[in-house]
All heavy atoms as TSV, in Angstrom:
chain	resi	resn	atom	element	x	y	z
A	1	MET	N	N	0.823	-1.192	0.000
A	1	MET	CA	C	0.000	0.000	0.000
A	1	MET	C	C	0.865	1.254	0.000
A	1	MET	O	O	0.509	2.240	-0.630
A	1	MET	CB	C	-0.955	-0.006	1.191
A	1	MET	CG	C	-2.094	-0.993	1.032
A	1	MET	SD	S	-3.446	-0.788	2.218
A	1	MET	CE	C	-2.656	-1.172	3.748
A	2	TYR	N	N	1.991	1.190	0.728
A	2	TYR	CA	C	2.889	2.343	0.782
A	2	TYR	C	C	3.476	2.610	-0.602
A	2	TYR	O	O	3.586	3.767	-1.017
A	2	TYR	CB	C	3.990	2.072	1.813
A	2	TYR	CG	C	4.796	3.276	2.203
A	2	TYR	CD1	C	4.229	4.303	2.959
A	2	TYR	CD2	C	6.127	3.391	1.855
A	2	TYR	CE1	C	4.964	5.408	3.335
A	2	TYR	CE2	C	6.881	4.486	2.227
A	2	TYR	CZ	C	6.297	5.496	2.968
A	2	TYR	OH	O	7.032	6.594	3.353
A	3	GLU	N	N	3.818	1.538	-1.305
A	3	GLU	CA	C	4.347	1.692	-2.660
A	3	GLU	C	C	3.284	2.276	-3.587
A	3	GLU	O	O	3.621	2.985	-4.543
A	3	GLU	CB	C	4.857	0.360	-3.190
A	3	GLU	CG	C	6.131	-0.088	-2.498
A	3	GLU	CD	C	6.569	-1.481	-2.907
A	3	GLU	OE1	O	5.854	-2.156	-3.679
A	3	GLU	OE2	O	7.633	-1.897	-2.438
A	4	ALA	N	N	2.023	2.022	-3.321
A	4	ALA	CA	C	0.951	2.605	-4.130
A	4	ALA	C	C	0.906	4.119	-3.944
A	4	ALA	O	O	0.669	4.855	-4.912
A	4	ALA	CB	C	-0.393	1.978	-3.761
A	5	VAL	N	N	1.143	4.595	-2.738
A	5	VAL	CA	C	1.198	6.040	-2.491
A	5	VAL	C	C	2.358	6.632	-3.287
A	5	VAL	O	O	2.210	7.661	-3.962
A	5	VAL	CB	C	1.345	6.356	-0.986
A	5	VAL	CG1	C	1.521	7.858	-0.761
A	5	VAL	CG2	C	0.151	5.843	-0.196
A	6	GLN	N	N	3.522	5.975	-3.224
A	6	GLN	CA	C	4.684	6.451	-3.978
A	6	GLN	C	C	4.400	6.450	-5.481
A	6	GLN	O	O	4.786	7.383	-6.192
A	6	GLN	CB	C	5.910	5.585	-3.679
A	6	GLN	CG	C	6.403	5.736	-2.253
A	6	GLN	CD	C	7.464	4.722	-1.887
A	6	GLN	OE1	O	7.344	3.543	-2.200
A	6	GLN	NE2	N	8.521	5.182	-1.230
A	7	GLY	N	N	3.727	5.416	-5.961
A	7	GLY	CA	C	3.400	5.335	-7.378
A	7	GLY	C	C	2.435	6.410	-7.823
A	7	GLY	O	O	2.590	6.999	-8.903
A	8	ALA	N	N	1.431	6.671	-6.999
A	8	ALA	CA	C	0.460	7.721	-7.319
A	8	ALA	C	C	1.138	9.083	-7.347
A	8	ALA	O	O	0.871	9.917	-8.219
A	8	ALA	CB	C	-0.686	7.709	-6.302
A	9	MET	N	N	2.068	9.304	-6.420
A	9	MET	CA	C	2.807	10.566	-6.384
A	9	MET	C	C	3.674	10.698	-7.634
A	9	MET	O	O	3.719	11.764	-8.265
A	9	MET	CB	C	3.671	10.661	-5.132
A	9	MET	CG	C	4.450	11.974	-5.049
A	9	MET	SD	S	5.543	12.053	-3.626
A	9	MET	CE	C	4.369	12.333	-2.333
A	10	ALA	N	N	4.343	9.627	-8.018
A	10	ALA	CA	C	5.188	9.653	-9.213
A	10	ALA	C	C	4.351	9.932	-10.462
A	10	ALA	O	O	4.770	10.694	-11.345
A	10	ALA	CB	C	5.944	8.331	-9.350
A	11	ALA	N	N	3.172	9.329	-10.539
A	11	ALA	CA	C	2.285	9.567	-11.679
A	11	ALA	C	C	1.847	11.029	-11.725
A	11	ALA	O	O	1.862	11.662	-12.795
A	11	ALA	CB	C	1.072	8.646	-11.603
A	12	ASP	N	N	1.469	11.571	-10.575
A	12	ASP	CA	C	1.078	12.983	-10.507
A	12	ASP	C	C	2.230	13.890	-10.913
A	12	ASP	O	O	2.052	14.852	-11.656
A	12	ASP	CB	C	0.613	13.354	-9.101
A	12	ASP	CG	C	-0.835	12.999	-8.813
A	12	ASP	OD1	O	-1.536	12.539	-9.741
A	12	ASP	OD2	O	-1.253	13.201	-7.663
A	13	ASP	N	N	3.428	13.599	-10.418
A	13	ASP	CA	C	4.598	14.419	-10.734
A	13	ASP	C	C	4.886	14.386	-12.235
A	13	ASP	O	O	5.222	15.418	-12.829
A	13	ASP	CB	C	5.818	13.959	-9.948
A	13	ASP	CG	C	5.718	14.290	-8.456
A	13	ASP	OD1	O	4.830	15.080	-8.066
A	13	ASP	OD2	O	6.532	13.745	-7.691
A	14	ALA	N	N	4.759	13.215	-12.856
A	14	ALA	CA	C	4.996	13.094	-14.292
A	14	ALA	C	C	3.967	13.916	-15.075
A	14	ALA	O	O	4.312	14.614	-16.040
A	14	ALA	CB	C	4.947	11.633	-14.718
A	15	LEU	N	N	2.698	13.843	-14.667
A	15	LEU	CA	C	1.662	14.630	-15.335
A	15	LEU	C	C	1.906	16.122	-15.167
A	15	LEU	O	O	1.715	16.904	-16.105
A	15	LEU	CB	C	0.275	14.257	-14.799
A	15	LEU	CG	C	-0.250	12.895	-15.234
A	15	LEU	CD1	C	-1.494	12.523	-14.424
A	15	LEU	CD2	C	-0.564	12.910	-16.725
A	16	LYS	N	N	2.357	16.522	-13.976
A	16	LYS	CA	C	2.614	17.929	-13.709
A	16	LYS	C	C	3.757	18.445	-14.585
A	16	LYS	O	O	3.702	19.554	-15.104
A	16	LYS	CB	C	2.935	18.136	-12.231
A	16	LYS	CG	C	2.921	19.569	-11.793
A	16	LYS	CD	C	3.026	19.676	-10.285
A	16	LYS	CE	C	2.798	21.093	-9.834
A	16	LYS	NZ	N	2.823	21.198	-8.384
A	17	ARG	N	N	4.797	17.607	-14.771
A	17	ARG	CA	C	5.913	17.997	-15.641
A	17	ARG	C	C	5.448	18.173	-17.084
A	17	ARG	O	O	6.005	18.968	-17.830
A	17	ARG	CB	C	7.041	16.968	-15.575
A	17	ARG	CG	C	7.890	17.066	-14.318
A	17	ARG	CD	C	9.143	16.226	-14.432
A	17	ARG	NE	N	8.867	14.806	-14.564
A	17	ARG	CZ	C	8.642	13.952	-13.560
A	17	ARG	NH1	N	8.662	14.395	-12.320
A	17	ARG	NH2	N	8.409	12.679	-13.789
A	18	GLN	N	N	4.411	17.447	-17.467
A	18	GLN	CA	C	3.846	17.560	-18.815
A	18	GLN	C	C	2.795	18.664	-18.882
A	18	GLN	O	O	2.109	18.812	-19.888
A	18	GLN	CB	C	3.212	16.233	-19.235
A	18	GLN	CG	C	4.183	15.104	-19.347
A	18	GLN	CD	C	3.479	13.769	-19.563
A	18	GLN	OE1	O	2.261	13.691	-19.662
A	18	GLN	NE2	N	4.258	12.715	-19.643
A	19	GLU	N	N	2.661	19.379	-17.779
A	19	GLU	CA	C	1.689	20.464	-17.652
A	19	GLU	C	C	0.252	19.974	-17.849
A	19	GLU	O	O	-0.595	20.670	-18.396
A	19	GLU	CB	C	2.034	21.613	-18.599
A	19	GLU	CG	C	3.381	22.225	-18.274
A	19	GLU	CD	C	3.736	23.402	-19.164
A	19	GLU	OE1	O	2.868	23.848	-19.947
A	19	GLU	OE2	O	4.871	23.869	-19.068
A	20	SER	N	N	-0.002	18.746	-17.386
A	20	SER	CA	C	-1.340	18.172	-17.404
A	20	SER	C	C	-1.915	18.189	-15.994
A	20	SER	O	O	-1.185	18.333	-15.013
A	20	SER	CB	C	-1.296	16.723	-17.900
A	20	SER	OG	O	-0.838	16.668	-19.228
A	21	GLU	N	N	-3.216	18.018	-15.884
A	21	GLU	CA	C	-3.862	17.968	-14.577
A	21	GLU	C	C	-3.500	16.657	-13.877
A	21	GLU	O	O	-3.497	15.591	-14.495
A	21	GLU	CB	C	-5.380	18.058	-14.745
A	21	GLU	CG	C	-6.115	18.184	-13.430
A	21	GLU	CD	C	-7.604	18.414	-13.632
A	21	GLU	OE1	O	-7.980	18.992	-14.654
A	21	GLU	OE2	O	-8.363	18.000	-12.749
A	22	THR	N	N	-3.190	16.748	-12.588
A	22	THR	CA	C	-2.834	15.549	-11.835
A	22	THR	C	C	-4.061	14.677	-11.623
A	22	THR	O	O	-5.176	15.174	-11.478
A	22	THR	CB	C	-2.204	15.914	-10.479
A	22	THR	OG1	O	-3.101	16.733	-9.749
A	22	THR	CG2	C	-0.879	16.637	-10.651
A	23	LYS	N	N	-3.831	13.378	-11.612
A	23	LYS	CA	C	-4.931	12.425	-11.497
A	23	LYS	C	C	-5.294	12.145	-10.037
A	23	LYS	O	O	-6.447	12.119	-9.658
A	23	LYS	CB	C	-4.545	11.133	-12.197
A	23	LYS	CG	C	-5.612	10.069	-12.165
A	23	LYS	CD	C	-5.198	8.848	-12.958
A	23	LYS	CE	C	-6.312	7.817	-12.951
A	23	LYS	NZ	N	-5.967	6.637	-13.740
A	24	PHE	N	N	-4.268	11.917	-9.211
A	24	PHE	CA	C	-4.512	11.485	-7.831
A	24	PHE	C	C	-4.460	12.629	-6.819
A	24	PHE	O	O	-4.945	12.484	-5.709
A	24	PHE	CB	C	-3.493	10.411	-7.435
A	24	PHE	CG	C	-3.544	9.204	-8.323
A	24	PHE	CD1	C	-2.578	8.993	-9.290
A	24	PHE	CD2	C	-4.574	8.290	-8.206
A	24	PHE	CE1	C	-2.623	7.880	-10.117
A	24	PHE	CE2	C	-4.638	7.176	-9.026
A	24	PHE	CZ	C	-3.661	6.973	-9.990
A	25	ARG	N	N	-3.832	13.741	-7.183
A	25	ARG	CA	C	-3.706	14.931	-6.318
A	25	ARG	C	C	-3.069	14.579	-4.970
A	25	ARG	O	O	-3.500	15.029	-3.915
A	25	ARG	CB	C	-5.062	15.599	-6.138
A	25	ARG	CG	C	-5.655	16.071	-7.474
A	25	ARG	CD	C	-6.962	16.804	-7.353
A	25	ARG	NE	N	-6.994	17.841	-6.333
A	25	ARG	CZ	C	-6.532	19.082	-6.493
A	25	ARG	NH1	N	-6.002	19.450	-7.614
A	25	ARG	NH2	N	-6.616	19.953	-5.509
A	26	VAL	N	N	-2.024	13.769	-5.023
A	26	VAL	CA	C	-1.359	13.292	-3.801
A	26	VAL	C	C	-0.816	14.454	-2.983
A	26	VAL	O	O	-1.020	14.519	-1.768
A	26	VAL	CB	C	-0.227	12.297	-4.148
A	26	VAL	CG1	C	0.561	11.903	-2.908
A	26	VAL	CG2	C	-0.799	11.070	-4.831
A	27	ARG	N	N	-0.111	15.362	-3.625
A	27	ARG	CA	C	0.500	16.476	-2.891
A	27	ARG	C	C	-0.535	17.494	-2.409
A	27	ARG	O	O	-0.289	18.210	-1.448
A	27	ARG	CB	C	1.550	17.166	-3.757
A	27	ARG	CG	C	2.711	16.256	-4.098
A	27	ARG	CD	C	3.817	17.029	-4.776
A	27	ARG	NE	N	4.862	16.153	-5.244
A	27	ARG	CZ	C	5.838	15.652	-4.495
A	27	ARG	NH1	N	5.900	15.941	-3.220
A	27	ARG	NH2	N	6.759	14.874	-5.015
A	28	GLU	N	N	-1.672	17.561	-3.063
A	28	GLU	CA	C	-2.688	18.553	-2.717
A	28	GLU	C	C	-3.702	18.055	-1.695
A	28	GLU	O	O	-4.471	18.845	-1.160
A	28	GLU	CB	C	-3.450	18.988	-3.980
A	28	GLU	CG	C	-2.599	19.712	-5.009
A	28	GLU	CD	C	-1.882	18.764	-5.969
A	28	GLU	OE1	O	-2.102	17.542	-5.879
A	28	GLU	OE2	O	-1.102	19.244	-6.802
A	29	THR	N	N	-3.740	16.755	-1.439
A	29	THR	CA	C	-4.765	16.163	-0.584
A	29	THR	C	C	-4.151	15.661	0.724
A	29	THR	O	O	-3.387	14.693	0.715
A	29	THR	CB	C	-5.468	14.995	-1.319
A	29	THR	OG1	O	-5.903	15.456	-2.601
A	29	THR	CG2	C	-6.648	14.485	-0.526
A	30	PRO	N	N	-4.461	16.301	1.848
A	30	PRO	CA	C	-3.868	15.908	3.132
A	30	PRO	C	C	-4.107	14.447	3.518
A	30	PRO	O	O	-3.289	13.846	4.210
A	30	PRO	CB	C	-4.526	16.845	4.147
A	30	PRO	CG	C	-5.008	18.007	3.352
A	30	PRO	CD	C	-5.332	17.466	1.985
A	31	ASP	N	N	-5.207	13.864	3.070
A	31	ASP	CA	C	-5.494	12.473	3.420
A	31	ASP	C	C	-4.412	11.521	2.930
A	31	ASP	O	O	-4.155	10.495	3.564
A	31	ASP	CB	C	-6.854	12.041	2.871
A	31	ASP	CG	C	-8.014	12.663	3.620
A	31	ASP	OD1	O	-7.805	13.143	4.757
A	31	ASP	OD2	O	-9.124	12.682	3.069
A	32	TRP	N	N	-3.769	11.835	1.805
A	32	TRP	CA	C	-2.673	10.994	1.320
A	32	TRP	C	C	-1.526	10.983	2.327
A	32	TRP	O	O	-0.945	9.937	2.611
A	32	TRP	CB	C	-2.157	11.499	-0.033
A	32	TRP	CG	C	-2.982	11.090	-1.204
A	32	TRP	CD1	C	-3.909	11.854	-1.852
A	32	TRP	CD2	C	-2.946	9.834	-1.885
A	32	TRP	NE1	N	-4.444	11.143	-2.899
A	32	TRP	CE2	C	-3.867	9.900	-2.945
A	32	TRP	CE3	C	-2.216	8.664	-1.712
A	32	TRP	CZ2	C	-4.079	8.847	-3.824
A	32	TRP	CZ3	C	-2.429	7.616	-2.590
A	32	TRP	CH2	C	-3.348	7.703	-3.623
A	33	ARG	N	N	-1.191	12.152	2.873
A	33	ARG	CA	C	-0.099	12.229	3.867
A	33	ARG	C	C	-0.462	11.465	5.136
A	33	ARG	O	O	0.373	10.777	5.712
A	33	ARG	CB	C	0.217	13.680	4.217
A	33	ARG	CG	C	0.909	14.415	3.104
A	33	ARG	CD	C	1.246	15.832	3.548
A	33	ARG	NE	N	1.668	16.624	2.426
A	33	ARG	CZ	C	2.825	17.248	2.360
A	33	ARG	NH1	N	3.669	17.189	3.356
A	33	ARG	NH2	N	3.137	17.955	1.296
A	34	HIS	N	N	-1.692	11.593	5.557
A	34	HIS	CA	C	-2.142	10.878	6.758
A	34	HIS	C	C	-2.090	9.370	6.539
A	34	HIS	O	O	-1.638	8.624	7.418
A	34	HIS	CB	C	-3.557	11.306	7.157
A	34	HIS	CG	C	-3.663	12.727	7.583
A	34	HIS	ND1	N	-3.057	13.230	8.716
A	34	HIS	CD2	C	-4.310	13.772	7.019
A	34	HIS	CE1	C	-3.311	14.508	8.833
A	34	HIS	NE2	N	-4.064	14.876	7.807
A	35	HIS	N	N	-2.535	8.941	5.373
A	35	HIS	CA	C	-2.506	7.515	5.048
A	35	HIS	C	C	-1.062	7.005	5.032
A	35	HIS	O	O	-0.758	5.964	5.625
A	35	HIS	CB	C	-3.178	7.288	3.696
A	35	HIS	CG	C	-3.235	5.862	3.271
A	35	HIS	ND1	N	-3.844	4.882	4.021
A	35	HIS	CD2	C	-2.749	5.241	2.156
A	35	HIS	CE1	C	-3.727	3.709	3.389
A	35	HIS	NE2	N	-3.072	3.909	2.263
A	36	ALA	N	N	-0.164	7.750	4.385
A	36	ALA	CA	C	1.245	7.355	4.333
A	36	ALA	C	C	1.850	7.322	5.739
A	36	ALA	O	O	2.602	6.398	6.072
A	36	ALA	CB	C	2.029	8.307	3.437
A	37	ALA	N	N	1.517	8.303	6.573
A	37	ALA	CA	C	2.048	8.341	7.942
A	37	ALA	C	C	1.561	7.142	8.755
A	37	ALA	O	O	2.330	6.552	9.525
A	37	ALA	CB	C	1.654	9.646	8.626
A	38	ASP	N	N	0.306	6.774	8.585
A	38	ASP	CA	C	-0.234	5.596	9.282
A	38	ASP	C	C	0.499	4.331	8.843
A	38	ASP	O	O	0.833	3.474	9.672
A	38	ASP	CB	C	-1.730	5.442	9.022
A	38	ASP	CG	C	-2.570	6.510	9.694
A	38	ASP	OD1	O	-2.067	7.187	10.613
A	38	ASP	OD2	O	-3.742	6.667	9.287
A	39	LEU	N	N	0.746	4.218	7.544
A	39	LEU	CA	C	1.470	3.055	7.033
A	39	LEU	C	C	2.906	3.031	7.546
A	39	LEU	O	O	3.427	1.977	7.936
A	39	LEU	CB	C	1.456	3.055	5.501
A	39	LEU	CG	C	0.090	2.828	4.856
A	39	LEU	CD1	C	0.158	3.121	3.362
A	39	LEU	CD2	C	-0.397	1.412	5.111
A	40	GLU	N	N	3.561	4.202	7.592
A	40	GLU	CA	C	4.923	4.284	8.116
A	40	GLU	C	C	4.972	3.841	9.569
A	40	GLU	O	O	5.860	3.090	9.967
A	40	GLU	CB	C	5.465	5.703	7.985
A	40	GLU	CG	C	5.777	6.107	6.565
A	40	GLU	CD	C	6.116	7.581	6.424
A	40	GLU	OE1	O	5.994	8.339	7.419
A	40	GLU	OE2	O	6.504	7.986	5.311
A	41	ALA	N	N	4.011	4.305	10.362
A	41	ALA	CA	C	3.979	3.933	11.778
A	41	ALA	C	C	3.839	2.421	11.938
A	41	ALA	O	O	4.512	1.812	12.783
A	41	ALA	CB	C	2.833	4.653	12.490
A	42	GLU	N	N	2.994	1.824	11.133
A	42	GLU	CA	C	2.804	0.376	11.204
A	42	GLU	C	C	4.059	-0.375	10.767
A	42	GLU	O	O	4.459	-1.362	11.395
A	42	GLU	CB	C	1.607	-0.041	10.348
A	42	GLU	CG	C	1.283	-1.511	10.420
A	42	GLU	CD	C	0.854	-1.994	11.797
A	42	GLU	OE1	O	0.302	-1.189	12.579
A	42	GLU	OE2	O	1.072	-3.181	12.112
A	43	MET	N	N	4.711	0.106	9.718
A	43	MET	CA	C	5.933	-0.559	9.252
A	43	MET	C	C	7.055	-0.433	10.280
A	43	MET	O	O	7.814	-1.382	10.497
A	43	MET	CB	C	6.361	-0.003	7.896
A	43	MET	CG	C	5.426	-0.420	6.778
A	43	MET	SD	S	5.978	0.030	5.114
A	43	MET	CE	C	5.864	1.808	5.149
A	44	ILE	N	N	7.144	0.716	10.931
A	44	ILE	CA	C	8.146	0.901	11.982
A	44	ILE	C	C	7.862	-0.059	13.131
A	44	ILE	O	O	8.769	-0.702	13.658
A	44	ILE	CB	C	8.173	2.369	12.467
A	44	ILE	CG1	C	8.784	3.256	11.366
A	44	ILE	CG2	C	8.943	2.501	13.774
A	44	ILE	CD1	C	8.607	4.749	11.616
A	45	LYS	N	N	6.599	-0.153	13.514
A	45	LYS	CA	C	6.194	-1.052	14.603
A	45	LYS	C	C	6.583	-2.492	14.297
A	45	LYS	O	O	6.985	-3.247	15.182
A	45	LYS	CB	C	4.688	-0.935	14.822
A	45	LYS	CG	C	4.180	-1.674	16.039
A	45	LYS	CD	C	2.747	-1.289	16.341
A	45	LYS	CE	C	1.816	-2.260	15.657
A	45	LYS	NZ	N	0.401	-2.057	16.038
A	46	ARG	N	N	6.511	-2.860	13.024
A	46	ARG	CA	C	6.840	-4.228	12.617
A	46	ARG	C	C	8.331	-4.421	12.310
A	46	ARG	O	O	8.744	-5.515	11.934
A	46	ARG	CB	C	6.032	-4.603	11.380
A	46	ARG	CG	C	4.549	-4.685	11.650
A	46	ARG	CD	C	3.791	-5.006	10.398
A	46	ARG	NE	N	2.363	-4.985	10.652
A	46	ARG	CZ	C	1.488	-5.705	9.976
A	46	ARG	NH1	N	1.889	-6.500	9.004
A	46	ARG	NH2	N	0.212	-5.622	10.251
A	47	GLY	N	N	9.103	-3.350	12.446
A	47	GLY	CA	C	10.539	-3.447	12.198
A	47	GLY	C	C	10.897	-3.578	10.724
A	47	GLY	O	O	11.961	-4.100	10.386
A	48	MET	N	N	10.039	-3.079	9.858
A	48	MET	CA	C	10.265	-3.186	8.419
A	48	MET	C	C	11.152	-2.043	7.933
A	48	MET	O	O	11.106	-0.941	8.470
A	48	MET	CB	C	8.928	-3.143	7.668
A	48	MET	CG	C	8.019	-4.305	8.000
A	48	MET	SD	S	6.356	-4.108	7.315
A	48	MET	CE	C	6.706	-4.215	5.565
A	49	MET	N	N	11.939	-2.330	6.905
A	49	MET	CA	C	12.770	-1.314	6.268
A	49	MET	C	C	11.985	-0.753	5.081
A	49	MET	O	O	11.339	-1.508	4.351
A	49	MET	CB	C	14.077	-1.924	5.772
A	49	MET	CG	C	14.926	-2.541	6.875
A	49	MET	SD	S	15.608	-1.317	7.995
A	49	MET	CE	C	16.809	-0.564	6.943
A	50	PHE	N	N	12.036	0.561	4.887
A	50	PHE	CA	C	11.355	1.182	3.766
A	50	PHE	C	C	11.968	2.539	3.496
A	50	PHE	O	O	12.631	3.115	4.348
A	50	PHE	CB	C	9.852	1.320	4.043
A	50	PHE	CG	C	9.512	2.190	5.225
A	50	PHE	CD1	C	9.209	3.526	5.068
A	50	PHE	CD2	C	9.494	1.657	6.515
A	50	PHE	CE1	C	8.900	4.321	6.162
A	50	PHE	CE2	C	9.184	2.443	7.611
A	50	PHE	CZ	C	8.884	3.776	7.432
A	51	GLU	N	N	11.752	3.017	2.280
A	51	GLU	CA	C	12.234	4.339	1.895
A	51	GLU	C	C	11.130	5.351	2.198
A	51	GLU	O	O	10.015	5.249	1.678
A	51	GLU	CB	C	12.572	4.370	0.409
A	51	GLU	CG	C	13.184	5.669	-0.033
A	51	GLU	CD	C	13.598	5.634	-1.490
A	51	GLU	OE1	O	13.978	4.561	-1.986
A	51	GLU	OE2	O	13.518	6.701	-2.122
A	52	VAL	N	N	11.445	6.326	3.037
A	52	VAL	CA	C	10.465	7.330	3.453
A	52	VAL	C	C	10.121	8.224	2.262
A	52	VAL	O	O	11.003	8.628	1.498
A	52	VAL	CB	C	11.021	8.171	4.622
A	52	VAL	CG1	C	10.069	9.294	5.002
A	52	VAL	CG2	C	11.295	7.283	5.821
A	53	ILE	N	N	8.866	8.525	2.105
A	53	ILE	CA	C	8.414	9.402	1.029
A	53	ILE	C	C	8.920	10.815	1.287
A	53	ILE	O	O	8.781	11.351	2.379
A	53	ILE	CB	C	6.875	9.400	0.924
A	53	ILE	CG1	C	6.387	8.018	0.496
A	53	ILE	CG2	C	6.385	10.481	-0.038
A	53	ILE	CD1	C	4.880	7.860	0.496
A	54	ASP	N	N	9.518	11.415	0.256
A	54	ASP	CA	C	10.014	12.790	0.329
A	54	ASP	C	C	8.913	13.720	-0.176
A	54	ASP	O	O	8.646	13.777	-1.373
A	54	ASP	CB	C	11.277	12.936	-0.513
A	54	ASP	CG	C	11.851	14.339	-0.471
A	54	ASP	OD1	O	11.349	15.182	0.311
A	54	ASP	OD2	O	12.797	14.598	-1.225
A	55	TRP	N	N	8.272	14.404	0.724
A	55	TRP	CA	C	7.180	15.309	0.376
A	55	TRP	C	C	7.705	16.700	0.049
A	55	TRP	O	O	6.934	17.588	-0.293
A	55	TRP	CB	C	6.194	15.421	1.538
A	55	TRP	CG	C	5.502	14.134	1.867
A	55	TRP	CD1	C	5.905	13.203	2.774
A	55	TRP	CD2	C	4.303	13.625	1.280
A	55	TRP	NE1	N	5.023	12.158	2.795
A	55	TRP	CE2	C	4.029	12.383	1.885
A	55	TRP	CE3	C	3.436	14.096	0.309
A	55	TRP	CZ2	C	2.926	11.624	1.546
A	55	TRP	CZ3	C	2.333	13.347	-0.030
A	55	TRP	CH2	C	2.079	12.116	0.582
A	56	SER	N	N	9.019	16.933	0.114
A	56	SER	CA	C	9.578	18.272	0.028
A	56	SER	C	C	9.425	18.921	-1.340
A	56	SER	O	O	9.538	20.139	-1.453
A	56	SER	CB	C	11.053	18.268	0.410
A	56	SER	OG	O	11.803	17.497	-0.502
A	57	GLU	N	N	9.188	18.164	-2.398
A	57	GLU	CA	C	9.083	18.766	-3.730
A	57	GLU	C	C	7.954	19.774	-3.832
A	57	GLU	O	O	7.984	20.645	-4.683
A	57	GLU	CB	C	8.898	17.689	-4.786
A	57	GLU	CG	C	10.156	16.911	-5.059
A	57	GLU	CD	C	9.967	15.947	-6.203
A	57	GLU	OE1	O	9.447	16.366	-7.259
A	57	GLU	OE2	O	10.313	14.776	-6.030
A	58	ASP	N	N	6.965	19.672	-2.972
A	58	ASP	CA	C	5.847	20.608	-3.045
A	58	ASP	C	C	6.115	21.883	-2.249
A	58	ASP	O	O	5.273	22.764	-2.205
A	58	ASP	CB	C	4.541	19.962	-2.578
A	58	ASP	CG	C	4.563	19.561	-1.104
A	58	ASP	OD1	O	5.652	19.353	-0.562
A	58	ASP	OD2	O	3.479	19.465	-0.518
A	59	GLN	N	N	7.294	21.976	-1.657
A	59	GLN	CA	C	7.645	23.161	-0.890
A	59	GLN	C	C	8.251	24.209	-1.822
A	59	GLN	O	O	9.009	23.899	-2.722
A	59	GLN	CB	C	8.661	22.815	0.211
A	59	GLN	CG	C	8.182	21.770	1.179
A	59	GLN	CD	C	6.977	22.229	1.967
A	59	GLN	OE1	O	6.948	23.349	2.443
A	59	GLN	NE2	N	5.994	21.372	2.081
A	60	GLY	N	N	7.933	25.457	-1.592
A	60	GLY	CA	C	8.530	26.525	-2.385
A	60	GLY	C	C	9.982	26.739	-2.001
A	60	GLY	O	O	10.461	26.213	-0.982
A	61	THR	N	N	10.696	27.475	-2.793
A	61	THR	CA	C	12.085	27.787	-2.461
A	61	THR	C	C	12.164	29.218	-1.959
A	61	THR	O	O	11.346	30.065	-2.342
A	61	THR	CB	C	13.004	27.611	-3.683
A	61	THR	OG1	O	12.500	28.448	-4.729
A	61	THR	CG2	C	13.051	26.174	-4.144
A	62	LEU	N	N	13.140	29.478	-1.143
A	62	LEU	CA	C	13.330	30.818	-0.616
A	62	LEU	C	C	13.919	31.712	-1.697
A	62	LEU	O	O	14.734	31.264	-2.510
A	62	LEU	CB	C	14.259	30.777	0.593
A	62	LEU	CG	C	13.721	30.028	1.816
A	62	LEU	CD1	C	14.807	29.906	2.865
A	62	LEU	CD2	C	12.515	30.737	2.379
A	63	PRO	N	N	13.541	32.969	-1.712
A	63	PRO	CA	C	14.112	33.886	-2.704
A	63	PRO	C	C	15.631	33.942	-2.568
A	63	PRO	O	O	16.172	33.927	-1.464
A	63	PRO	CB	C	13.480	35.242	-2.347
A	63	PRO	CG	C	12.288	34.906	-1.535
A	63	PRO	CD	C	12.571	33.608	-0.856
A	64	GLY	N	N	16.300	33.999	-3.703
A	64	GLY	CA	C	17.755	34.116	-3.692
A	64	GLY	C	C	18.482	32.788	-3.590
A	64	GLY	O	O	19.696	32.749	-3.564
A	65	LEU	N	N	17.772	31.670	-3.524
A	65	LEU	CA	C	18.445	30.369	-3.428
A	65	LEU	C	C	18.496	29.689	-4.765
A	65	LEU	O	O	17.739	29.825	-5.622
A	65	LEU	CB	C	17.766	29.473	-2.411
A	65	LEU	CG	C	17.803	29.958	-0.982
A	65	LEU	CD1	C	17.087	28.956	-0.074
A	65	LEU	CD2	C	19.223	30.132	-0.506
């Protein structure tokens, strides 16, 4: 399920680069972050290894950087 969140985000990012409307709206919908956080907590509890989703791409950059 966690990989599905990553896949949906990748699909949205690809559409955005093509200047198309995003399909899943992962970065725009807080429920996606909550769902991913719940999955992360469960995987940590189970001692599973996983790559944490980098949500930083939706952050703006500071002027002059």
